[in-house]
C-alpha positions in Angstrom: -12.5 -60.5 30.6 -13.1 -56.6 30.0 -10.5 -54.4 31.7 -11.9 -50.6 32.0 -9.6 -48.0 32.3 -11.8 -46.4 34.9 -14.6 -47.5 36.8 -15.9 -45.2 39.2 -18.9 -46.5 39.3 -17.2 -49.0 41.9 -15.6 -46.2 44.0 -19.1 -44.5 44.0 -21.7 -47.4 45.3 -18.6 -48.3 48.2 -19.8 -44.9 49.7 -22.7 -44.4 48.3 -24.8 -44.0 51.8 -22.1 -41.1 52.6 -22.8 -39.5 48.8 -27.0 -39.3 49.4 -26.5 -37.9 52.9 -23.8 -34.9 51.6 -26.2 -34.2 48.2 -29.6 -33.9 50.2 -28.2 -31.7 52.9 -27.2 -29.2 50.4 -30.8 -30.2 48.7 -32.7 -29.1 52.0 -31.0 -25.6 53.1 -30.9 -24.9 49.8 -27.6 -22.8 49.2 -26.2 -23.7 46.7 -23.6 -21.0 45.3 -21.3 -20.5 48.3 -22.5 -22.6 50.7 -21.2 -23.6 53.6 -19.5 -26.5 52.5 -17.7 -24.8 50.8 -15.7 -23.4 53.3 -15.8 -26.1 54.9 -14.2 -28.3 52.2 -11.4 -25.4 51.6 -10.2 -25.9 55.2 -10.2 -29.5 55.6 -8.4 -29.6 52.1 -5.5 -27.3 52.6 -3.5 -28.9 55.4 -3.5 -32.0 53.0 -2.0 -30.5 50.1 0.8 -28.1 52.3 -1.2 -25.0 52.3 -2.4 -22.6 55.0 -5.0 -21.8 52.6 -7.5 -23.0 50.1 -9.7 -21.0 47.0 -11.7 -23.3 45.4 -13.2 -22.5 42.1 -15.0 -23.8 38.9 -12.2 -26.2 37.5 -9.2 -26.9 37.1 -8.1 -24.9 34.2 -9.8 -21.8 35.9 -7.6 -22.5 38.4 -4.1 -21.7 36.6 -6.0 -18.8 34.6 -6.6 -17.0 38.3 -3.7 -17.8 39.2 -1.8 -15.9 36.5 -4.7 -13.1 36.3 -3.9 -12.8 40.1 -0.2 -11.7 39.1 -1.0 -9.9 36.2 0.7 -11.9 33.5 -0.2 -10.4 30.3 1.0 -9.1 26.7 5.1 -9.3 27.0 5.1 -11.8 29.9 6.6 -15.1 29.5 5.5 -18.1 31.4 7.8 -20.9 31.4 6.1 -24.2 31.5 5.6 -28.3 29.8 5.0 -29.0 26.4 3.7 -32.5 27.0 0.3 -31.7 29.6 -3.6 -30.9 29.2 -4.5 -28.3 27.1 -4.8 -25.9 29.9 -1.6 -25.8 31.4 -0.7 -23.3 28.4 -4.1 -21.9 26.8 -4.0 -19.8 30.3 -1.1 -18.0 29.5 -2.5 -17.9 25.6 -6.3 -16.4 26.9 -3.8 -13.4 28.8 -2.0 -12.3 26.1 1.5 -13.6 27.3 3.6 -16.1 25.9 4.3 -20.0 26.8 8.1 -20.7 26.9 8.5 -24.3 26.6 11.2 -26.1 28.3 11.3 -29.5 27.2 10.9 -33.2 29.4 12.8 -36.0 31.2 11.9 -38.7 29.9 12.3 -40.6 33.2 9.0 -38.3 34.6 7.7 -36.9 32.0 8.1 -33.4 33.8 9.8 -30.3 33.2 13.7 -31.0 33.3 15.5 -28.6 36.0 18.5 -27.8 33.5 15.9 -26.8 30.5 13.7 -24.5 32.6 16.9 -22.4 33.7 18.5 -22.4 30.2 14.4 -20.0 29.2 15.0 -17.8 32.3 14.6 -14.3 31.1 14.4 -10.8 31.9 10.7 -11.6 30.5 9.9 -14.3 32.4 7.1 -13.3 34.8 6.0 -16.9 36.3 7.3 -20.8 36.4 4.0 -23.0 35.5 5.8 -26.6 36.3 3.1 -29.3 36.0 3.5 -32.8 38.5 2.1 -35.0 35.6 0.3 -38.2 35.8 1.5 -37.8 39.8 4.9 -37.1 40.3 5.9 -34.0 41.4 8.0 -32.3 39.5 12.2 -31.6 40.3 11.8 -28.2 40.7 15.0 -27.8 43.9 17.8 -27.0 40.9 15.5 -23.4 39.8 13.2 -22.9 42.8 15.3 -20.6 45.1 16.5 -19.2 41.9 13.1 -17.8 40.9 12.4 -16.4 44.3 15.8 -14.7 43.8 14.6 -12.6 40.9 11.3 -12.5 42.0 9.5 -15.0 38.7 6.4 -16.4 40.4 5.8 -20.4 40.6 1.9 -21.5 39.6 2.1 -25.5 40.6 0.1 -27.5 37.9 -1.0 -30.1 40.4 -4.0 -31.1 38.5 -3.2 -34.9 38.1 -1.6 -35.0 42.2 -3.2 -34.2 44.7 -1.6 -36.2 47.9 1.8 -36.6 45.7 4.8 -36.1 48.0 8.1 -33.9 46.7 11.1 -34.4 49.3 8.7 -35.2 52.2 6.3 -32.1 51.7 3.2 -32.1 49.9 2.9 -30.5 46.2 0.5 -27.3 46.3 2.8 -25.5 48.9 5.8 -25.3 47.3 5.0 -22.3 44.7 3.1 -19.0 44.8 0.5 -20.5 44.0 -0.7 -24.7 43.7 -3.6 -25.4 41.2 -5.5 -28.7 41.1 -7.8 -30.0 39.8 -11.5 -32.0 41.0 -12.7 -33.1 37.3 -14.2 -36.7 37.7 -11.2 -38.9 36.3 -9.0 -37.3 38.7 -7.8 -39.0 42.4 -10.3 -36.6 43.8 -12.5 -36.1 41.6 -16.1 -34.9 41.9 -19.6 -35.3 40.0 -18.4 -32.7 37.7 -15.7 -29.9 36.5 -14.2 -27.9 39.9 -10.8 -26.7 40.6 -8.7 -25.6 43.8 -5.8 -23.2 44.3 -3.5 -23.0 48.0 -1.1 -20.7 49.2 0.5 -19.4 52.2 -0.1 -16.1 50.8 -3.0 -14.5 53.2 -3.2 -11.6 51.3 -2.9 -13.6 47.7 -5.8 -15.9 49.2 -7.9 -13.3 49.7 -6.7 -12.1 46.2 -8.1 -15.3 44.5 -11.4 -15.0 46.2 -12.3 -11.9 44.8 -10.8 -13.1 41.4 -13.5 -15.8 41.3 -16.8 -13.7 41.8 -15.9 -11.2 39.3 -13.8 -9.3 40.7 -16.3 -8.2 43.3 -15.4 -7.0 47.0 -18.1 -5.8 48.3 -20.9 -7.5 45.8 -21.2 -5.4 43.1 -18.6 -3.5 43.7 -15.8 -4.3 41.4 -12.4 -3.3 42.2 -10.9 -5.8 40.2 -11.5 -7.5 36.3 -12.6 -11.0 37.9 -14.2 -14.0 36.2 -17.0 -16.4 37.8 -15.5 -19.2 38.7 -17.2 -20.7 41.7 -17.0 -24.5 43.3 -20.9 -25.2 43.5 -21.8 -26.2 47.4 -22.9 -29.8 46.2 -19.9 -30.2 44.5 -17.7 -29.3 47.2 -20.4 -31.6 49.8 -19.6 -34.5 47.6 -16.1 -34.1 47.8 -15.6 -33.6 51.6 -17.6 -37.2 51.4 -14.8 -38.1 49.6 -11.6 -36.4 51.3 -11.4 -38.8 53.9 -10.9 -41.9 51.8 -8.3 -40.5 49.5 -5.2 -41.7 51.6 -6.3 -44.6 51.4 -7.3 -44.7 47.3 -3.9 -42.8 47.1 -1.9 -46.1 48.6 -4.6 -48.8 46.8 -2.8 -47.2 43.0 0.5 -47.2 44.8 0.2 -50.3 45.1 -1.4 -51.6 42.1 1.5 -49.9 39.9 4.3 -51.3 42.1 1.6 -55.0 40.9 2.2 -53.5 37.2 5.9 -53.0 37.8 6.1 -57.1 39.3 4.7 -58.6 37.0 6.1 -57.1 33.7 9.4 -56.7 35.0 9.7 -60.0 35.6 8.5 -60.8 32.4 11.1 -59.2 30.7 8.6 -57.2 28.6 9.1 -53.6 30.4 12.4 -52.0 32.9 12.8 -49.0 34.8 13.6 -45.8 33.1 17.5 -45.5 34.4 18.8 -41.5 35.5 19.7 -39.5 32.7 17.9 -41.5 29.8 16.4 -40.8 26.8 18.0 -37.1 26.6 17.8 -37.1 22.1 14.6 -37.8 20.1 15.9 -40.6 18.5 16.1 -44.2 20.3 20.1 -44.1 19.9 19.5 -42.7 23.3 17.9 -45.2 25.0 19.4 -48.2 26.8 19.1 -51.7 25.4 16.9 -54.5 26.8 13.0 -54.3 27.5 10.8 -53.6 25.1 8.8 -51.5 27.5 9.9 -48.6 29.9 8.1 -48.1 33.7 9.0 -44.1 34.7 11.1 -44.0 37.7 9.4 -41.9 40.3 12.5 -40.4 42.3 12.6 -38.1 45.4 8.7 -38.1 45.1 5.6 -39.9 45.9 3.8 -41.0 43.1 -0.1 -40.9 43.2 -0.4 -42.6 40.0 -3.1 -40.5 38.4 -2.5 -42.5 35.3 0.3 -45.5 35.1 1.8 -45.0 31.9 4.0 -47.5 29.8 6.5 -46.3 27.1 7.6 -48.2 24.1 11.3 -48.0 23.1 9.9 -48.2 19.4 7.1 -45.4 19.0 4.8 -47.8 16.3 5.1 -50.4 19.0 2.7 -48.2 21.2 0.5 -47.9 18.6 0.7 -51.7 18.1 0.1 -52.5 21.7 -2.7 -49.9 21.9 -4.3 -52.3 19.1 -3.6 -55.5 20.9 -5.4 -54.9 24.5 -8.2 -53.3 23.0 -9.1 -56.9 21.2 -8.1 -58.3 24.7 -10.9 -56.0 26.1 -8.3 -53.8 27.9 -9.1 -50.1 28.1 -6.2 -47.6 27.6 -5.6 -44.2 27.0 -3.0 -41.9 25.1 -2.4 -38.5 27.0 -1.2 -36.6 25.4 -1.0 -37.1 21.6 0.3 -33.9 20.3 2.3 -31.8 22.3 1.6 -28.7 23.6 4.3 -26.6 21.1 2.9 -28.5 18.3 -0.5 -27.8 18.6 -1.9 -25.4 16.2 -3.5 -23.0 18.0 -0.3 -21.7 19.5 1.2 -21.9 16.0 1.9 -18.1 16.6 4.2 -18.6 19.3 7.1 -19.9 16.4 7.6 -23.6 17.6 8.8 -26.7 15.0 8.5 -30.5 15.1 12.1 -31.2 16.6 12.7 -28.0 19.1 11.4 -30.0 22.3 12.4 -34.3 20.9 11.8 -35.2 24.5 8.2 -33.9 24.8 7.7 -35.5 20.8 9.1 -38.5 21.9 7.0 -39.1 24.9 3.7 -38.2 22.9 4.7 -40.8 20.0 5.6 -43.8 22.6 3.4 -43.8 25.8 0.0 -45.3 26.6 -1.6 -45.3 29.7 -2.8 -48.7 31.2 -6.2 -48.8 34.0 -4.9 -47.9 37.5 -7.7 -46.8 39.8 -8.1 -47.8 42.9 -10.3 -50.8 42.6 -8.1 -52.3 40.3 -8.1 -56.1 41.6 -5.2 -58.1 40.8 -6.7 -60.8 38.6 -7.5 -58.3 36.2 -4.0 -56.0 36.7 -2.4 -59.6 36.0 -4.9 -59.9 33.1 -3.4 -57.1 31.5 0.0 -57.9 32.1 -0.3 -61.2 30.7 -1.5 -59.2 27.8 1.4 -56.8 27.7 3.6 -60.4 27.6 1.8 -62.3 25.0 2.1 -59.6 22.5 5.7 -58.7 23.2 6.1 -63.1 22.7 3.7 -62.7 19.4 6.5 -59.7 18.4 9.6 -62.2 19.2 8.3 -65.4 17.0 7.5 -63.0 14.2 10.6 -61.6 14.3 12.2 -64.9 14.7 10.3 -66.5 11.6 11.7 -63.2 9.7 15.1 -64.2 10.1 14.7 -67.8 9.6 13.3 -66.6 6.3 15.8 -64.7 4.8 18.7 -67.6 6.2 16.9 -70.0 4.3 16.3 -67.5 1.0 12.7 -67.0 1.4 12.9 -63.7 2.4 14.6 -62.7 -0.2 13.5 -60.4 -2.9 14.1 -61.3 -6.8 14.3 -59.5 -9.8 11.9 -60.1 -12.5 13.3 -61.8 -15.6 14.5 -59.7 -18.3 
């Protein structure tokens, strides 16, 4: 059996009629840039993200950049963010000449550790940029009020988390701006790049709309220095056609995740992360038991853009990936190099060992197939392949112990 990491064809086949109708409508009216579907999509998606206003743009990366531009982030400013995320989380900060101040993550959720965030706040902190990684909301309450009190802007990187909730409310409405991506692999994926910014501030929404069209208001009169970052009308139309299905897809992803967890825990090959687990960089900080660890969703609704296994021993991650590849199962590593160790950010002065939990996550996590159309048979096949991998390791260890006990495993010195 072959189980792909992602199969968008299954999703699109089920809604092909709606997609074709949406495409043909735009083809007929010909308003390909900021056509009526763009504003309609923004109105429809804003409440889904817990916000009064939504402003679309060309990509999730641009959403982050535009949000920082709206707050005049630049040289001399610091932005606290996660070292364990997609490149754009930090590159948008660097492009404006500011410095990313990385705080370490929690190995329970792979999101920012709130205690580490508070330690990093200084008079130079202009913004905090939490990432809701893999579809799970970051823990924000411990530092959110302090940030507001000190005038620090909060920009949520919710690229992977549309539909996720934190303490009962959708992500994207807690900070000053929420930033989303419609890259095809996202839970609400477009047919190319696309992005969105959400806010409850009407004036800020207006500024973001100006910044996305070169800073022009009215046309050809530039009061701000903006960029060209508009969501194509065709993308907006296709996303509108998919939006009514998003909640059902989120529930399907959660069911798939629950089935994985059931099968893997019952087989004794995985367990949920314990609260406060993994506070150090080495294996001594981990509890015992199963070889693989599942993320613990606390105070949040996880929408599982990715389903992540973490190996207690980093080398085991790569061996499992090889085994799954041989078994026909698609996997991916998100992300193999933490941001503070990326070569292009060397000027910020970070070194290996500075953020041990992020470094451990990068070395030991693996994403499994989790898309909504995945069948129970496919999930069972993946879980069985993981169990077989673990059984093979157990047999190999047992054989090694027997070899040592009867002398066959001992090394011999050559006789002189």
